[in-house]
C-alpha positions as CSV (number, residue, x, y, z in Angstrom):
1,M,0.1,0.2,0.0
2,I,2.7,2.2,1.1
3,R,4.6,2.2,-2.1
4,R,1.5,2.2,-4.2
5,T,0.5,5.0,-2.8
6,A,3.7,7.0,-3.5
7,A,4.2,5.6,-7.0
8,C,0.8,7.1,-7.5
9,L,1.1,10.6,-6.5
10,G,5.0,10.5,-7.7
11,L,3.8,9.8,-11.3
12,L,0.8,12.7,-11.2
13,G,3.0,15.0,-10.0
14,F,5.6,14.2,-12.8
15,S,2.8,14.6,-15.4
16,A,1.5,17.6,-13.7
17,A,4.8,19.5,-13.7
18,I,5.0,18.0,-17.3
19,F,2.1,19.9,-18.5
20,C,2.1,22.8,-16.7
21,G,5.9,23.5,-17.9
22,L,4.8,23.0,-21.4
23,A,1.7,25.0,-21.3
24,V,3.6,27.6,-19.8
25,G,6.5,27.4,-22.4
26,N,9.3,26.1,-21.1
27,P,12.6,24.6,-22.3
28,A,12.4,21.5,-22.2
29,A,15.1,21.1,-19.8
30,T,13.7,23.0,-17.3
31,I,10.5,21.3,-17.4
32,L,12.2,17.7,-16.9
33,V,14.5,19.0,-13.8
34,R,11.5,20.3,-12.4
35,A,9.2,17.8,-13.1
36,L,11.8,15.3,-11.8
37,W,12.1,17.7,-8.4
38,V,8.4,17.7,-8.2
39,M,8.1,13.9,-8.8
40,T,10.6,12.8,-6.1
41,A,8.1,15.4,-3.0
42,F,5.1,13.7,-4.0
43,V,6.7,10.2,-3.5
44,V,8.2,11.6,0.4
45,I,4.4,12.7,0.2
46,G,3.4,9.9,-1.2
47,S,4.7,7.5,1.6
48,V,3.8,9.0,4.7
49,L,0.4,8.8,3.4
50,G,0.9,5.6,2.3
51,W,1.9,4.6,6.1
52,V,-1.1,6.8,7.5
53,G,-3.3,5.1,5.2
54,L,-1.5,1.5,6.3
55,L,-1.9,2.2,9.8
56,V,-5.5,3.4,9.6
57,V,-6.8,0.6,8.3
58,R,-4.9,-2.2,10.4
59,E,-6.5,-0.4,13.4
60,H,-9.9,-0.9,11.8
61,V,-9.0,-4.6,11.3
62,S,-8.5,-5.3,14.2
63,R,-10.9,-3.4,16.2
64,R,-13.6,-5.3,13.9
65,H,-11.8,-8.6,14.4
66,G,-12.3,-7.9,18.5
67,E,-15.6,-7.1,17.5
68,L,-16.7,-10.4,16.0
69,F,-14.5,-12.5,17.4
70,R,-14.9,-11.6,20.7
71,R,-14.6,-14.1,24.2
72,P,-16.8,-13.6,26.4
73,T,-14.8,-12.4,29.8
74,E,-14.9,-13.5,33.2
75,S,-16.5,-9.4,33.6
76,E,-19.3,-10.5,31.9
77,P,-20.6,-13.8,33.7
78,G,-24.6,-12.9,33.0
79,E,-24.5,-12.3,29.2
80,D,-24.5,-15.9,28.5
81,A,-27.6,-16.3,30.8
82,D,-30.0,-14.0,29.5
83,R,-29.1,-15.4,26.2
84,A,-30.1,-18.5,27.1
85,D,-33.1,-17.2,29.1
86,Q,-34.3,-15.2,26.2
87,D,-34.0,-18.0,23.8
88,A,-36.3,-20.6,26.2
89,Q,-38.5,-17.7,26.1
90,K,-39.2,-17.8,22.2
91,A,-38.9,-21.8,21.8
92,P,-42.4,-23.6,22.7
93,P,-42.3,-25.6,25.4
94,T,-41.0,-29.2,23.9
95,G,-44.1,-31.6,24.5
96,A,-46.8,-29.8,24.4
97,R,-49.8,-30.5,21.7
98,P,-51.5,-27.5,19.8
99,E,-54.8,-26.6,20.5
100,A,-57.3,-27.7,18.3
101,A,-59.6,-25.0,17.1
């Protein structure tokens, strides 16, 4: 993720610098030198943004994994009992006969 972001932003900066230089009418050597400097700066910025993005994605994934696959702890002993009571109330009693109309 870091390298892809850096590469994309670097190429974006490089192409923007070339098009701007051509639009203004600068000489080719000046355009290329400036485009290389812009590309270098954008690669550094892209690396930082990619690293931050990777940290955000990892944090989100670990938080969601913890929410979805959390094991009950000793501090929450009644949670399973409450869930079992709710399930028992919803289920019809076993051996009960349906009433005839």
